[in-house]
C-alpha positions as CSV (number, residue, x, y, z in Angstrom):
1,M,53.2,120.2,123.7
2,S,54.9,123.5,122.8
3,E,53.3,126.1,120.6
4,K,55.8,125.5,117.9
5,A,55.0,121.8,117.8
6,I,51.3,122.6,117.6
7,Q,51.9,124.7,114.6
8,Y,53.8,121.9,112.9
9,T,51.0,119.5,113.5
10,V,48.4,121.9,112.3
11,L,50.2,122.5,109.0
12,A,50.8,118.8,108.4
13,R,47.1,118.0,109.1
14,R,45.8,120.7,106.9
15,F,47.8,119.6,103.9
16,R,47.5,115.8,104.4
17,P,46.6,114.0,101.2
18,Q,42.9,113.1,101.0
19,N,43.0,110.8,97.9
20,F,45.4,108.7,95.9
21,S,46.3,111.4,93.5
22,E,47.5,113.8,96.2
23,V,50.1,111.3,97.6
24,V,53.4,112.7,96.5
25,G,56.1,110.4,95.4
26,Q,54.2,107.1,95.9
27,E,52.3,106.9,92.6
28,M,53.0,103.2,92.1
29,V,51.6,102.2,95.5
30,A,48.5,104.3,95.0
31,K,48.0,102.8,91.5
32,A,48.3,99.2,92.8
33,L,45.8,99.8,95.7
34,Q,43.3,101.6,93.4
35,N,43.4,98.8,90.9
36,A,42.9,96.2,93.6
37,I,39.7,98.1,94.7
38,R,38.5,98.2,91.2
39,A,39.0,94.5,90.6
40,D,37.6,93.6,94.1
41,R,40.9,91.9,95.0
42,V,41.6,93.7,98.3
43,A,43.7,91.6,100.6
44,H,42.8,91.0,104.2
45,A,46.1,92.5,105.5
46,Y,48.5,95.1,104.2
47,L,52.0,96.2,105.4
48,F,53.2,99.7,104.6
49,T,56.9,100.2,105.2
50,G,59.3,103.1,104.6
51,A,61.0,106.0,106.2
52,R,59.3,108.6,108.4
53,G,57.0,111.1,106.7
54,V,56.7,109.5,103.3
55,G,52.9,108.9,103.4
56,K,52.3,105.5,105.1
57,T,49.6,106.5,107.5
58,S,48.0,108.9,105.0
59,M,47.8,106.1,102.4
60,A,46.3,103.8,105.0
61,R,43.5,106.4,105.7
62,I,42.9,106.9,102.0
63,L,42.6,103.1,101.5
64,A,40.1,103.0,104.4
65,K,38.0,105.8,102.9
66,A,38.1,104.1,99.5
67,L,36.8,100.9,101.0
68,N,34.1,102.4,103.2
69,C,33.0,105.5,101.4
70,P,29.4,105.0,100.2
71,N,30.0,107.4,97.3
72,S,33.3,106.1,96.0
73,Q,33.6,105.8,92.3
74,D,36.3,103.8,90.5
75,G,38.2,103.3,93.8
76,I,38.2,107.0,94.6
77,P,36.5,108.3,97.7
78,C,34.4,111.4,97.6
79,G,36.0,113.1,100.5
80,E,32.8,114.9,101.4
81,C,30.6,112.4,103.2
82,E,30.5,111.9,106.9
83,V,32.5,108.6,106.7
84,C,35.3,110.3,104.8
85,Q,35.4,113.3,107.1
86,N,35.5,111.1,110.2
87,I,38.3,108.9,108.8
88,S,40.3,111.9,107.8
89,V,40.3,113.2,111.5
90,G,40.6,109.6,112.9
91,S,37.3,109.5,114.7
92,D,35.4,106.9,112.7
93,V,33.9,104.1,114.7
94,D,34.7,101.5,112.1
95,V,38.2,102.5,111.4
96,L,40.3,102.1,114.5
97,E,43.8,103.6,114.6
98,I,46.0,101.9,117.2
99,D,49.4,103.1,118.3
100,G,51.7,100.0,118.4
101,A,54.1,101.7,120.8
102,S,51.6,102.3,123.6
103,N,49.4,99.2,122.9
104,R,52.0,96.6,122.5
105,G,51.1,94.0,125.1
106,I,49.3,90.7,124.8
107,D,46.3,92.1,126.7
108,D,45.7,94.8,124.0
109,I,45.8,92.2,121.3
110,R,43.4,90.0,123.2
111,S,41.0,92.9,123.4
112,L,41.4,93.4,119.7
113,R,40.7,89.7,119.0
114,A,37.6,89.9,121.2
115,N,36.2,92.9,119.2
116,V,37.1,91.5,115.7
117,N,34.0,89.4,115.4
118,V,31.8,92.4,116.2
119,R,30.3,93.6,112.9
120,S,30.9,97.2,111.7
121,M,28.2,99.6,112.7
122,R,27.6,101.6,109.5
123,S,30.4,100.8,107.0
124,K,31.1,97.8,104.8
125,Y,34.5,97.0,106.5
126,K,35.9,97.2,109.9
127,I,39.5,98.4,109.5
128,Y,42.3,98.3,112.0
129,I,45.3,100.6,111.3
130,I,48.2,99.7,113.6
131,D,51.0,102.3,113.4
132,E,54.5,101.4,114.4
133,V,53.5,97.8,114.5
134,H,57.1,96.6,115.0
135,M,56.8,97.8,118.7
136,L,54.5,94.9,119.5
137,T,55.9,92.2,121.8
138,K,56.6,88.7,120.7
139,E,53.6,87.4,122.7
140,A,51.4,90.0,121.1
141,F,52.4,88.9,117.6
142,N,51.8,85.3,118.4
143,A,48.3,86.1,119.7
144,L,47.6,88.0,116.5
145,L,48.7,85.2,114.1
146,K,45.4,83.2,113.9
147,T,43.2,86.3,113.6
148,L,45.5,87.8,111.0
149,E,45.5,84.6,108.9
150,E,41.7,84.0,109.0
151,P,40.0,87.2,109.9
152,P,36.2,87.7,109.4
153,P,35.3,88.6,105.9
154,N,34.5,92.2,106.8
155,V,37.7,93.0,108.7
156,K,40.9,94.5,107.1
157,F,44.3,95.1,108.8
158,I,46.7,97.8,107.7
159,F,50.1,97.8,109.4
160,C,52.6,100.7,109.2
161,T,56.2,100.5,110.3
162,T,59.6,102.1,109.7
163,E,61.5,98.9,110.7
164,P,60.0,95.9,108.9
165,N,63.1,93.8,109.8
166,K,61.7,93.6,113.4
167,L,58.5,91.9,112.4
168,P,58.4,88.1,112.6
169,D,58.3,86.2,109.3
170,T,55.0,84.7,110.3
171,I,53.5,88.2,110.2
172,L,55.3,89.2,107.0
173,S,54.0,86.1,105.2
174,R,50.4,86.9,106.0
175,C,50.5,90.5,104.6
176,Q,50.8,92.2,101.2
177,R,53.8,94.4,101.6
178,F,54.3,97.8,99.9
179,D,57.6,99.7,100.4
180,F,57.4,103.5,100.3
181,G,60.5,105.1,98.9
182,Y,62.0,108.5,99.6
183,I,60.3,111.5,97.9
184,E,62.3,113.3,95.3
185,E,63.5,116.8,96.0
186,N,61.6,118.3,93.0
187,S,58.3,116.7,94.2
188,I,58.8,118.2,97.6
189,C,59.6,121.6,96.1
190,D,56.4,121.5,94.1
191,R,54.3,120.6,97.1
192,L,55.9,123.4,99.2
193,K,55.2,125.9,96.5
194,Q,51.5,124.9,96.6
195,I,51.5,125.3,100.4
196,A,53.1,128.8,100.0
197,E,50.5,129.8,97.5
198,A,47.7,128.6,99.8
199,E,49.2,130.5,102.7
200,Q,49.8,133.6,100.5
201,V,53.5,133.8,101.4
202,S,56.3,134.9,99.1
203,V,59.2,132.4,99.3
204,A,62.3,132.4,97.2
205,D,63.0,129.4,95.1
206,D,66.4,128.8,96.6
207,A,64.8,128.8,100.1
208,I,62.3,126.2,99.0
209,Q,65.1,124.1,97.5
210,L,67.1,124.4,100.7
211,V,64.1,123.2,102.8
212,A,63.5,120.3,100.4
213,R,67.2,119.3,100.5
214,R,67.2,119.6,104.3
215,A,64.1,117.3,104.6
216,G,66.1,114.3,103.2
217,G,63.2,112.8,101.3
218,S,60.5,113.2,104.0
219,M,57.5,115.2,103.2
220,R,56.4,115.6,106.8
221,D,59.9,116.9,107.7
222,S,59.8,119.4,104.9
223,Q,56.4,120.6,106.1
224,S,57.6,121.0,109.6
225,I,60.6,123.1,108.5
226,F,58.5,125.1,106.2
227,D,55.9,125.8,109.0
228,Q,58.8,127.0,111.2
229,L,60.0,129.2,108.3
230,L,56.5,130.7,107.8
231,S,56.3,131.5,111.5
232,F,59.4,133.6,111.0
233,G,57.1,136.5,110.1
234,E,58.9,138.0,107.1
235,S,57.1,139.2,104.0
236,H,59.6,137.5,101.7
237,L,61.5,134.5,102.8
238,T,65.0,133.8,101.4
239,A,67.7,131.2,101.8
240,E,69.4,133.4,104.4
241,S,66.3,133.1,106.6
242,V,66.4,129.3,106.3
243,H,70.1,129.3,107.3
244,R,69.4,131.5,110.3
245,I,66.5,129.3,111.5
246,L,68.3,126.0,111.0
247,G,71.7,127.1,112.1
248,T,73.4,126.1,108.9
249,A,76.0,127.7,106.7
250,S,75.5,129.2,103.3
251,D,76.8,127.6,100.1
252,E,79.3,130.4,99.6
253,R,80.8,129.9,103.1
254,L,81.2,126.1,102.4
255,I,82.9,126.7,99.1
256,E,85.3,129.3,100.6
257,L,86.3,127.0,103.4
258,I,87.0,124.0,101.1
259,D,89.1,126.4,98.8
260,A,91.2,127.3,101.8
261,L,91.8,123.6,102.6
262,I,92.7,122.8,99.0
263,D,95.2,125.7,98.9
264,R,96.6,124.5,102.3
265,K,95.8,127.9,103.9
266,R,95.2,126.6,107.4
267,D,95.0,130.0,109.0
268,V,92.3,131.1,106.6
269,A,90.3,127.8,107.1
270,L,90.3,128.1,110.8
271,S,89.3,131.8,110.6
272,L,86.4,130.9,108.4
273,F,85.4,128.2,110.7
274,D,85.5,130.5,113.7
275,A,83.5,133.2,111.8
276,A,80.8,130.7,110.9
277,L,80.3,129.6,114.5
278,N,80.2,133.2,115.7
279,S,77.5,134.0,113.2
280,G,75.2,131.5,114.7
281,V,76.0,128.3,112.7
282,Q,75.6,125.2,114.9
283,L,78.7,123.0,115.2
284,N,76.9,119.7,114.5
285,E,75.0,121.1,111.6
286,F,78.1,122.6,110.1
287,V,80.0,119.4,110.4
288,D,77.1,117.5,108.7
289,Q,77.1,120.1,105.9
290,L,80.9,119.6,105.4
291,L,80.5,115.8,105.3
292,N,77.7,116.2,102.6
293,Y,79.9,118.6,100.8
294,L,82.8,116.2,100.7
295,R,80.4,113.5,99.5
296,D,79.4,115.8,96.7
297,L,83.0,116.4,95.8
298,S,83.7,112.7,95.6
299,V,80.6,112.2,93.4
300,V,81.6,115.0,91.1
301,A,85.2,113.7,91.0
302,T,83.9,110.3,89.6
303,G,82.2,112.1,86.8
304,A,78.6,111.4,88.0
305,N,77.2,114.7,87.0
306,E,73.5,113.6,87.1
307,V,73.6,112.6,90.8
308,T,71.7,114.9,93.2
309,L,73.8,117.1,95.4
310,L,73.2,117.0,99.1
311,A,75.2,120.0,100.5
312,I,74.7,122.9,98.0
313,S,72.4,123.8,95.1
314,E,72.9,122.8,91.5
315,I,73.9,126.3,90.5
316,N,77.2,125.8,92.3
317,R,78.1,122.5,90.6
318,D,80.8,124.3,88.6
319,S,82.6,125.2,91.8
320,L,82.5,121.5,92.8
321,Q,83.9,120.4,89.5
322,R,86.8,122.9,89.9
323,Q,87.6,121.7,93.4
324,A,87.3,118.1,92.5
325,Q,89.7,118.5,89.6
326,A,92.2,120.3,91.9
327,W,91.9,117.7,94.7
328,G,91.3,114.4,93.1
329,I,89.1,111.5,94.1
330,Q,91.6,109.9,96.5
331,T,92.1,113.1,98.4
332,C,88.4,113.7,98.6
333,L,87.8,110.3,100.1
334,A,90.7,110.8,102.6
335,A,89.2,114.1,103.7
336,F,85.8,112.6,104.1
337,Q,87.3,109.8,106.3
338,I,89.1,112.3,108.5
339,L,86.1,114.5,109.1
340,N,83.8,111.5,109.6
341,E,86.1,110.1,112.3
342,A,86.0,113.5,114.1
343,R,82.2,113.5,113.8
344,N,81.9,110.1,115.4
345,K,84.2,111.2,118.3
346,M,82.0,114.3,118.9
347,F,79.2,112.1,120.3
348,R,81.2,111.2,123.4
349,A,83.4,114.2,123.8
350,S,82.8,117.6,125.3
351,H,85.5,119.3,123.1
352,G,83.8,118.9,119.8
353,R,85.1,122.2,118.3
354,A,88.7,121.2,119.0
355,L,88.2,117.9,117.2
356,V,86.8,119.6,114.2
357,E,89.6,122.1,114.0
358,L,92.2,119.4,114.3
359,A,90.4,117.5,111.5
360,L,90.5,120.6,109.3
361,I,94.2,120.9,109.9
362,R,94.8,117.3,109.0
363,I,92.8,117.7,105.8
364,S,94.9,120.7,104.8
365,L,98.0,118.6,105.2
366,L,96.9,116.0,102.7
367,E,99.1,115.6,99.6
368,D,97.9,114.9,96.1
369,L,97.0,111.3,96.7
370,D,96.0,110.7,93.1
371,Q,99.6,111.4,91.9
372,L,100.9,109.3,94.7
373,C,98.7,106.3,93.7
374,A,99.8,106.8,90.0
375,F,103.5,106.8,91.1
376,I,103.1,103.7,93.2
377,S,101.3,101.8,90.4
378,S,103.9,102.8,87.8
379,A,106.8,101.9,90.1
380,G,106.3,98.1,89.5
381,K,106.5,98.4,85.7
382,L,109.5,96.8,84.0
383,P,112.0,99.0,82.3
384,A,112.0,99.4,78.5
385,V,113.9,96.7,76.5
386,A,117.2,97.9,74.9
387,P,117.3,97.9,71.1
388,A,118.7,94.7,69.4
389,S,121.5,96.6,67.7
390,S,123.1,97.7,71.0
391,P,125.7,95.2,72.4
392,P,124.4,93.2,75.3
393,Q,125.6,94.4,78.6
394,Q,126.7,91.8,81.1
395,Q,124.5,92.1,84.1
396,A,126.2,91.9,87.4
397,P,124.8,89.1,89.6
398,Q,122.4,90.3,92.2
399,A,124.1,90.5,95.5
400,K,122.5,88.3,98.1
401,P,122.1,89.4,101.6
402,A,125.3,89.4,103.6
403,A,125.7,86.5,105.8
404,I,128.9,87.5,107.7
405,S,129.5,91.1,108.6
406,A,132.8,92.7,107.8
407,S,133.0,94.5,111.1
408,P,135.7,93.8,113.8
409,A,132.9,92.6,116.1
410,L,132.6,89.4,114.2
411,T,135.1,87.4,116.2
412,P,133.6,88.2,119.6
413,A,130.2,87.3,118.3
414,V,131.4,83.9,117.3
415,E,133.2,83.4,120.5
416,S,130.1,84.3,122.6
417,S,128.0,81.7,120.8
418,P,126.2,79.4,123.2
419,I,127.6,76.4,121.4
420,T,131.3,75.9,120.5
421,D,132.4,73.2,118.0
422,S,135.7,72.1,116.8
423,G,136.4,74.2,113.7
424,T,136.6,72.4,110.4
425,P,139.0,73.5,107.6
426,D,136.2,75.3,105.8
427,Q,135.2,77.2,108.9
428,K,138.8,78.2,109.6
429,K,139.2,79.5,106.1
430,I,136.0,81.6,106.4
431,E,137.0,82.9,109.8
432,K,140.5,83.8,108.5
433,K,139.1,85.5,105.5
434,N,136.7,87.5,107.6
435,E,139.5,88.6,109.9
436,N,141.5,89.8,106.9
437,Q,138.5,91.7,105.6
438,S,138.0,93.3,109.0
439,V,141.6,94.5,109.1
440,V,141.3,96.0,105.6
441,A,138.0,97.7,106.6
442,S,139.5,99.2,109.7
443,N,142.7,100.4,108.0
444,S,141.1,102.0,104.9
445,I,137.7,103.6,105.2
446,E,137.5,104.8,101.6
447,S,138.4,101.4,100.2
448,P,135.5,99.4,98.6
449,A,133.6,97.0,100.7
450,P,135.1,93.4,100.6
451,S,133.1,90.6,99.0
452,Q,130.8,88.9,101.6
453,E,130.6,85.1,101.8
454,L,127.6,83.0,102.7
455,V,127.9,80.3,105.3
456,P,127.5,76.9,103.7
457,F,124.6,74.8,105.1
458,R,126.4,71.6,105.9
459,A,127.6,69.5,108.8
460,G,130.4,71.1,110.8
461,M,129.2,74.7,110.3
462,E,126.5,74.6,113.0
463,S,128.4,76.9,115.4
464,L,129.0,79.5,112.8
465,L,125.4,79.2,111.5
466,L,124.1,80.0,115.0
467,S,126.4,82.9,115.6
468,Q,125.5,84.5,112.3
469,L,121.8,83.8,112.8
470,V,122.1,85.7,116.1
471,E,124.0,88.5,114.4
472,N,121.4,89.0,111.6
473,T,118.4,88.8,113.8
474,E,116.6,91.8,115.3
475,D,117.1,92.7,118.9
476,S,113.7,91.4,119.9
477,L,114.8,87.8,119.1
478,K,118.5,87.9,120.1
479,S,117.7,87.6,123.8
480,S,115.5,84.6,123.1
481,L,118.1,82.8,121.1
482,K,120.4,82.8,124.1
483,G,118.4,79.8,125.4
484,V,119.6,77.6,122.4
485,E,121.6,74.8,123.9
486,S,122.3,72.8,120.8
487,I,122.0,73.1,117.0
488,A,121.8,70.3,114.4
489,I,121.2,69.9,110.7
490,S,118.4,67.3,110.6
491,G,117.8,67.3,106.9
492,P,118.7,68.8,103.6
493,K,116.6,71.9,104.3
494,Q,115.9,71.7,108.0
495,L,117.8,73.1,111.0
496,D,116.9,72.1,114.6
497,L,117.4,74.5,117.5
498,Q,117.2,72.8,120.9
499,F,116.4,75.0,123.9
500,S,117.2,74.1,127.4
501,K,114.1,73.4,129.6
502,S,114.7,76.6,131.6
503,Y,114.3,78.6,128.4
504,N,110.9,77.1,127.5
505,F,109.3,80.6,127.5
506,A,111.9,81.8,125.0
507,K,111.2,78.8,122.8
508,Q,107.4,79.5,122.9
509,Y,108.0,83.1,121.9
510,C,110.2,82.1,118.9
511,E,107.4,79.6,117.9
512,R,105.0,82.3,117.1
513,P,104.3,82.4,113.3
514,E,105.6,85.9,112.8
515,M,108.8,85.3,114.9
516,L,109.5,81.9,113.2
517,S,109.1,83.5,109.8
518,Q,111.5,86.2,110.9
519,L,114.1,83.6,112.0
520,E,113.8,81.7,108.7
521,R,114.3,85.0,106.8
522,S,117.4,85.8,108.8
523,L,118.7,82.2,108.2
524,E,118.1,82.8,104.5
525,K,120.3,85.9,104.6
526,V,123.1,83.9,106.2
527,T,123.0,80.8,103.9
528,G,121.3,82.1,100.8
529,E,118.9,79.2,100.9
530,R,115.3,78.8,102.2
531,I,115.6,76.5,105.2
532,K,112.9,75.5,107.7
533,I,113.7,75.9,111.4
534,R,112.3,73.5,114.0
535,L,112.3,74.3,117.7
536,T,112.5,71.7,120.4
537,V,113.1,71.5,124.2
538,K,115.9,69.4,125.7
539,E,114.4,67.1,128.3
540,P,116.6,66.3,131.4
541,A,118.0,62.8,131.7
542,A,115.8,60.4,133.6
543,S,117.2,59.6,137.1
544,S,117.4,56.0,138.3
545,D,114.6,55.0,140.5
546,N,116.5,52.1,142.2
547,S,119.5,54.1,143.4
548,E,119.9,52.0,146.6
549,E,120.2,48.7,144.7
550,K,123.4,46.9,144.4
551,P,125.4,48.0,141.3
552,S,125.2,45.6,138.4
553,K,128.2,44.0,136.6
554,P,129.9,46.4,134.2
555,S,129.0,45.9,130.6
556,M,131.3,45.5,127.6
557,A,130.9,49.1,126.6
558,Q,131.9,50.3,130.1
559,K,135.0,48.0,130.0
560,R,136.0,49.4,126.7
561,A,135.6,52.9,128.0
562,E,137.9,52.0,130.9
563,Q,140.3,50.6,128.4
564,R,140.4,53.9,126.5
565,D,141.1,55.7,129.8
566,L,144.0,53.3,130.5
567,A,145.4,53.7,126.9
568,P,149.0,55.0,126.7
569,D,148.5,58.5,125.2
570,S,152.2,59.0,125.2
571,D,152.9,56.3,122.7
572,E,155.3,57.9,120.1
573,F,154.2,55.6,117.3
574,L,150.6,56.4,117.8
575,Q,151.2,60.2,117.9
576,E,153.3,60.0,114.7
577,A,150.5,58.1,112.9
578,L,147.9,60.6,114.0
579,S,150.1,63.5,112.7
580,V,150.8,61.9,109.3
581,F,147.1,61.1,108.6
582,N,145.8,64.2,110.3
583,A,143.5,62.0,112.3
584,Q,142.2,61.7,115.8
585,S,142.4,58.9,118.3
586,V,139.0,57.1,118.5
587,R,139.7,53.9,120.3
588,V,142.7,52.1,121.8
589,E,142.5,48.4,122.6
590,V,144.9,46.3,124.5
591,L,145.2,42.8,123.1
592,K,145.9,41.2,126.5
593,M,142.8,42.6,128.0
594,Q,140.7,41.5,125.0
595,T,142.0,37.9,125.5
596,E,140.9,38.0,129.1
597,E,137.5,39.2,128.1
598,K,137.1,36.3,125.6
599,K,138.0,33.9,128.4
600,E,135.4,35.4,130.7
601,D,132.8,35.1,127.9
602,S,133.6,31.5,127.3
């Protein structure tokens, strides 16, 4: 162990609490234990939990002295007898302190169980203090269960741990648990002033506050830092001495750096950051200070003026309020997230300084996010209603998304559609109107845009629907729609797109929820209606298994098909009738052949 570590231990041991009243910050726990001793209601097992350096082991020793001290009065040990002195230094034969980290196996617990039944030599109780008990193995805990539940009447167990969540429930249920909280900064300051008076050293109040704030609620950590500060050898210790020892930045340096970021003076901020590192400030410590400073800014921005500050002293709260008012809560939170992200990356990167500098530049680029949030929230409000006396203005109907583009490229897009259908009169009118609009748009650029029509969703418009669907779809889906082999309207609000089997991958791509939603939105732009799209794959026709068998007798449908093929298409009367009624030839029958078919059937 180094000389500095020995000094830390010596100071912590010299000023370790010796009775319940000297335990700082744990008054409720001390009162509960003292009352239990007075009422003779001491449990057989206790569990002390809490962060490091908050007094768990010290409280366990005081409890052991209060139980075994022959001169104790009202639950308070005398502290002068041989039993109290031996327990204080950890050498009493009846109070055994066991390190759970190095004696964690089942064999150690078996040895403990074997010695439990041995009576105490000179004291009333035989007390086992197991520190860091969460380090015991599962087998060791199981071996301890029975002894812990029904120990001999003169045996007491005191367990200390910083991680109670690692203890089995079977152990927790057999102990009385006391949680030790963090120690307040003022309590730590008072204790450090007592130590400074005892050591006859002059220490400035701001230096003591800085040490207490640095300890983070741990009395042992504050004593270790204070011991290091005392070894600095100066006659009067100041906050500057603490900053030089710990490698941290002063409050003024932090305030100046944040002011530069708020004013978006990136060159000044980087210069201040470089000067801090050159003056001996450690990079990791500086980043932690900045994170705590941004935390303080966020707290002050919320109006919580009674919350303890972590980065700077209370005398600089006015500077925090000024900066928080200039920046706003949203910007403070965004700056904290940026710097915290850089801090997390520093653990696995060798270029930590560059990460911090880039984070500072990003912070200086932040806009006033509070005003941006206010603008976004006010953008959704409805406009004010016009007075009743003013004449009502006719509101123009909202233009729906254009279904057919008025560009000259419309006709090739329709012609390149994978499916061509015989044009109906409605389709021809729409195509003719679009051609006229394209000519007008190409001849006069300054003329107003022509009115755009929607494609009606009805039978006979499938080809145009598909072409416009392809036209209004993003490029990522256009290539996939090339695999559509047929299109059909299968319901009032449903359109079926059938892909060929070779385009099954394109069909699976289009079936993704986000892609299918995009296709339905594009179809809504074309038709003006919300229509559901269903995707299918066209299966190939089944081939005949008995291809070598003798062909069967032709059916009536085949005979009628042959009759249609033999029909006289050049019949003038038939052609004239088709022209008059604007019809198409569906079936032509020859009476003579029908008579022969009837004879065959008979």
